[in-house]
N, C-alpha and C positions, 0 to 999 in steps of 0.2 A: 447361883440364883435359880430358884425353882422354875421349872417350865412345864407347860401343859400342851395337850393336843386340842386344837380348836378347828372347827370346820366352817365357821362363818361368823362374821360380826355384822349385824344389821342395824343401821342407824334409823332414827326418826320413827321408831316403833311406838304405836299407841295402844297396842292390845296386850302388852306383857307387863302390866303394872300401871301405876298412876303417872300421868304426865307424858312428856316425850322422853323416850328411853333409847338406850343402846343395848341391844341384846347380843350377848356373847354365847355362842353355841359350843358346848363341850362335846368332844367325840367319845363315844362309848356309852352303852346302856345295858343294864341287866335284863331288861324286858325285850320281847320281840312281838310287840302288838301287831296283829295282822293288818291293821288300818294305819300304821305309822306313816306319816307323810314326810318324815325326815330319815329315810333309811340310811343315808350317808352318815348319820350320827350314831348308828347302832354299834358298829365295830370301833374299837379304839385304834385300829390300824389305819394308817393313811392309805387311801384307795384311789384307783384310776377310774375316772368317769368318762364314758363315751356316749355322746349325743349324736345318734345316727342322722337325725334330721339336719344337723349342721355340717355334716361331712361333705366335702366337695370332691373327694376321690383323688386328691393330688398325689398321694403316695409318699409324701415327705416323712410321715410317721414310720413307714416301713423301713426307710433308709436309716432312720435314727435309732431304731431299736436293736440293741446289741444282743438281746436274748432271743430274738426271733419269736417274740410273743405276739406280734401283729402280722396278720396275713390278709391278702386281698379277698374280698367277697363281692357279691353282685352289687355294684354301684356303691360299695362301702368297704368297711374293713371288719375283720374278726379279731377279737382279743382273747388270747389264751391266758387266763388269769392265774393258772398254775405256774406258768413260766414268768409272768410279769413280776418285777421286783419294785415297781413304782419308783423308777429312777428319775422320772420327770423329763427325760429326753424327748419323748414323743409329744408331750403336751407343749413343750417349748418350740417344737418344730411345726406344730399345727397352727396354720394361719387363720383358720375358720372357727377356732375355739370349740371344735368338736370334742377334743380331748382336754381334760383338765384334771387337777388333783383335788381330792376331797380330804382336807385336813392339813394342818401345818403346826409345827412346834413353835410356841410363843412364850416369851418370858412375862413375868408380872409387869416389869417396866414397860414392855411393848404394849400390853393391853391397857395399862393406865394411861399411856401416851395417847392411845386411840380415844379413850374416854374423855380426856381433857379437851379434845377438839370439840366436844359437844356440851361442855359445861354450861355455856350460856343458855342452851335450850333447857337443861335441867333446872337451872335457877329460875327461868321465866315460867316454866310449866309445872314445877313440882315433880319433875321426872328424876331419872337416874339410870342405873345399870341393872339389867336383868341377866342372871346367869341361867342358861337353859341348856338344852341338848337334844339328843342324848340325855345323860344323867350326870350333872356336875359333881355329885357326891362320889362318883367312881374315881375322880381325881381329887380326893379329899384334901391332901396337903397343899396342892396348888390352889384349890378353891379357897381354903382357909387363909392362905397368905394374901390372896387377892382381896378377900373381904376385909382383912385387917388394914390393908392399904387404902381401900375405899373409905373405911371409917376415918382414917387419918386425913383423907382428902375431903371429908364431909360430902361424900357422894351417896345418895339414897340407894339401898341395895334390895333387890328382889331375887329370891331363889325359886326357880321353877323345877320341881322335883316329882318323880314318880313315887318317892317314899320307900323304895326297895333298897334299903341299906341298913347296916347296924345302927341302932338308935344313938349310940355313942357319937357317931359322926355328926348326926343332926344336932345333938345336944351341944357339941363343941363349937358349932358355927352359929347357933341360933341367936346369940347375943349380938352378932354382927350382921344379922339379916333383919331388915326393916319389915319385909313382907314375904310370906311364903305363898307361892302358887302350888297347891298340892293336888295331885291327880287322884281321882277315884274313878274306876272304870266299871267293875263288875263286883257285886257283893257275894255271889255264889263262888266259893273257892274252886270247885271243880271246873266251872266255866271259865273262871279267871285263868286257871292253868292252861286250859285249852286254847284260849285266844291271845294270851300274853306270854305264855311259857313259864310263868312263875306263880307261886302261891300268893294270895293277898293277905295272909295272916299277919305277916310282919308289917306290911304297908298300913293296914288298919290300926294295928297296935301302935305303930310309930305316930300316926296322926292323932290318936287319943292322947298319947303322952305329950306330944307337942302342944295340943290344945290346953292341956292342964298347966302348962308353963305360962299361959297368957299371951303367947306369940300371936301376932296378927296373921290370919290365914284367909286366903281366898281359894275355894275349891274349883278345880277345872274338871268338868264332867262331860267327856265326849259322848255323843249320841250316835250309835252305830246301828243302822237298820237291821232288824232281825237278830241282833247279837245281844244288845243290852238295853233296848228301848221298850221292853215288855213291862207291864204294870207292876209285876212283882219286884223287878230290879229297881224300878223308879221309886217304888214305895219304900223298899228296904234302904236304898241309898238316902232318901230324904229323912227317914227316921234316924239313921246313923248320924248324918250331918247335924240334924236338929239337936242331938245330944251333946254336941261340941259347942261350948258357949263362946269361943273366941273366933268363930268363923264369921267373917264379915259379909261374904257373898258367895253365891254359887254361879259360875259361868258355864252355861251349856254350850258345848262346841259341836255344831253339826258336822257329821262326817262329810268329807269331800274327796274327790278323786284326783286331786292335784299331784299326788305323789306317785301315780302309776308310772309316768315316764321316768321318774328317778330310779325306780327299780330296774327298768330296762337298761338305763345308762350304767348301772352297776352290774349288769349281767345276772340279775336275780329275778325269780318268778314273783308275781303279785297274786295273792290267793283270794282277794276279795273283788276281783274284776267284775263280778256280776252284781255286787251290792251298789245300790243307788243312794244318794244323799236323802236324808229325811225331808219331808215337805215342811213348809213354813207352818202349816196347820199342826203337824205333829209336834214341832218344836214349841208352839204356843201351848199345846195341851200338856206337854211335859213341864213347861214353866209353871202353868197354873196348878198342876198337881203338886209340885214341890213348894210353891208358895203357900199352899194350904197347910203346910207344916210350920208356917211362920218364918220361912227362909226368904232372904232377899235374893232374887234370881235374875240373871241377865242372860241374853243370848249373844254368843260371840265373845268378844273381849270385855264386855261390860254390860 
């Protein structure tokens, strides 16, 4: 039975597609967006998470670690991630939930079992499941099998994707996806590489091809202060989206700083610590500018 690596399953979501949804977060992403608020979804590897603010300094994790990857620090601990093999002994010994594991292997049957618990909410609200991440298409075989099973069970499916994958993968799953949430970030290829680590050429081409098939698409457009909120990028983005005739809506997603602590818990630096969220006035101006191109635009999830 096919298995995949999942880092979270979130119930009662109302911003990841229509109705009340269950969002399944796949681990692994080809992009490294500097503003990413789910850094635990970037690597496909299972990772150790250490939340210093929860640590009570009991020392039980030091006793449990057979690799000597954990040492004492001032009123806390230090994790040597080179030595750590993510064996889970320390997190099981931690009584304060300061240590936890990001990611676990799950089967299709296990995930469908979780979805079935929420079927009544889907039926009442017109909801379903959203596969997000990370990037679900990195685990294509597992995703495809899950989508097939969801169709058999009559569960509405939404795929949240950055679009950075071979188009063949998108084409093979699209008939099992009821709605695509497709990200657009920056139109200038040089800037896109600088801030996400990859070219946007394939992403934009994939979106054009997907729109030509008649698939239902909602665009997710994060607004990052001083990075992609300039008039030129807003205009080019609106023009491009307006040329795609099956896009139902554009959702503007204002940058937030909620992910900063996650980077610390994974032992990684956060490079946008001086960037502030856009003002409500700025978001309104972006919305009005894009609406002038005949687009239906929302702020947040809708």
